C-alpha positions, 0 to 999 in steps of 0.5 A: 347350543348358541342361538340362531342369531348368534350363529348367523352373526358369526357366519356372516363375518365369514363372507369372502370378498370377490378378490378372496374367492378368486385367490382361493380358486387360483390357489387350487389350480397352482397347488394342484399344478405344483403337487402333480409336477413334484410327483412326476418329478419323483417318477422321473428321478426313480426311473433315472436311478433304478431304470424301471419306468413303469414301476417308478411312475406307478409308485409315484403317480398311482401312490399319490392319487391313492394318498390323495383319497386318504387325505380327502377322507382325513379332512373331515376331521378338521373343524368337524363342528360347523356350529362353532363360531370360528369354523371358517377360521379353523379351515383357513388356518388348516389350509395355510398350514398344509401349504406351509408343510407342502412347500419344504416337502416338495422342495427337498423330497427329490434331493433327499431320495437321490441322497438315499439312493447314493448311500444305498438306503431303502429307496423304494420305501422312501419313495413310497413314504414321500408319495404317501405324505405329499399325496395325503397333504395334497388330498386335504386341500380340495375338501378344505377349499370347497368347505371354505367357498360353499358358504358363499357359493353353495356346495354345487358351485364351490365344488365345480369351481374347485375341481375345474381349476384343480384339473386345469392346474394338473394339466399345467403342471404335467406340461410345465415339468417336461417342457420348461422346468426340466430342460431349463433348470434340471431335477433339483432346482425345479423341485426347489422352485416348486416349493418356493411357489407354494410358499408364495401362495401362503404370502398371497393368502396372508396379504389377502386375509388380514387375520392370516397376516402372521402366517403370510410372514412365515410364508415369506421367510420360507419362500426367501429361504428356498430361493436362497437355497436354489443356487446351492442345490445345483452344485449339491446335486451335481456332487451327489450325481458325480458319485454315481460315476467312476470318472469325473463328469464333464457335461450333464444335460437334462432334456424333456426325454432323458438325462445326458451325462458325459464323463472322462478319465484319461483317454476314456470318455463315456456317454450315459443316458439316464445312467445307462452307458451308451459307449466308451471311446476306448472301444466304441469302434467295435460296436459301430463297425459291427453295426454298420459294415456287415449291412452295407457290405451285404447290400453291396454284394446283393446289388452286385449279384443282381446287377451281374445277373441282368442281360444287356436288355435289362435295366439296372435297379437304379439306373445310372447309380448302380453303386450309389446307396441311401441310408436311413439311420434311426437313433444314433444321434452321437454321430459314431455310427454315422462316421462309419456309414460315411466311410462308404464313398458310394453312399450318396445320402444319409437321413438320420432321425433322433428324438433328442436334439440335445444329443445331436447338438452335443455331437456337433459341438462338444470337442470330444464327441466331434473328434470321436465322430470325425465331425460326421454331421458336417458332411453335406450328405447328411440330413438330420430330422428331429423327431420320434422315429416310430412316427417319422420314419414310416412317413418318409417318402423315399426308400433306402438301401440300408436302414440301421436302427441304433435304439436304446435297449427295450427295457420299458414300453416306450422303447419296446414299440421300436422293436415291435412287429407293427413298427417293423412292418411299417418300416419295411415300406421304406426299405428298397426291394434289395435293401438290408435292415439291421438293428442292435439287439441287446446282449445275447449273454445277459438278455438272451430272450430279448435277443431272440425276440428281436430276431423272431419278430423280424422273422414273423414278417417273412424276412431272412434274419441273421443274428450275430454278435461282437465282443465289446469290452465295456459291454461284453458280447453284444448282439445285432440282427440283420434282415433282408427279403432275399437270402444272404451269404457272408463268405464273399463280402467286401470291406472296402473301407478302413476299420480298426476292428472288422476285417473281410474274413472276420465278418462271416465269423460274427454270424457263428453264435457260440454254443452258450447263445441259444435262440430259445422259443419266444413270443413275437414282440407286438405293440399291444403286448410288449413282451420284450420288456420282460425278456430284457430283464432276464432272471437267468442272469440276476446274480450279475446285477 
């Protein structure tokens, strides 16, 4: 054992300057920000590729936090003997090696996982292992920083400072990824930039601690290499993504909400959101005509009946505007359903709410979409609101004669709320007394219980519900549910607008469900219990996956 004086002399040299202490604390914040951003990025990537958002983020974030606990435990075996003269040097060396290991891992992990998915490799296993490694290395950082700082500041102050900045960094990383990095850079460039930032931390440490100057040069070389790789990763990622689609990709946009991809092959161009087909230009008219025209035709008929039933002493429901209608559209940012609504000349006002402004901008400006939607957004009758329909729609001051919901399928809780009883209840306050509500309702063939659940949820609000379907070649049989406060019949509907698919006599047949489409007993979809997510993934048809 060394004399106490020798130990004191050795440790006294380990005192850090104010600049050095500040750098170590800032490093805790930046490193935490980078680590959490990468894990959220991995969760986003997994959700985009495999579709199971809850499981994707559960593995990515939950696994990361658990692995951090493992890393914190393993850190005890780094420089275990506090009596050694080079104790603090060991800690500093270990910490800088962690940063040098994390930088390339953060940069290449998302691209590696994407490549593995494209070649049909063990994606989930790789995601778990990547999360385990990243989390373990990140978990070592905080204990090492605390041990470095406690000599000067004491354990209480060192731990408080490190944890405080770690949590602040986590907040910055969790916000920076969806707000800045993904919209501006995309998935893979964001990861490479995060890796370059961590390499930059090594450079800063090397400049601040003279004994680590050599490692600073290694960090500089790594940072330069990653920055040079940054412009290369974009075409590389695009090439990998192209292999996921049968047709050439002509446009791709990463927004805070989703991945938008537009493909074209001959006369067929298709829109994908997070890898899920939204429409094909060859047959989209079937879907959008089926969504729009039965509802508007039923509303017209209902209003005509009510107007004709009035005596001369009664006032029409809408004085001076017996045939004028207002329409609320939820989702439908591609403008295709809007095109069908605007065919009705007595529709005097349309309010469209869509979460993602990028979709609306694409529909307004991309030549293929503008042609497909007949430049519908240029119509002066249209008002667009960018926002969450779950919040925005019930808060509108007006009532509408027809409400059309064209949301994505309810395959995750964030979307399930748009098919929930609580949302429908609030939305009905915006529906005129003689109004019609209609929503897309997934595939009654591949997801029959989701189809039945939407109908049952609307029926639980004492509405008359009318499930129906239309054949869409690119989708198969597709379901819709129409609802109203009053009973409806469909054998006397008018269709005073030009169509490619629907006819006056065809509309009633849509409501005649085939024998193999059975509305089984299902639970009501509630905000607190989004059962429809389970129904959407119907194991009955798993052989078709």
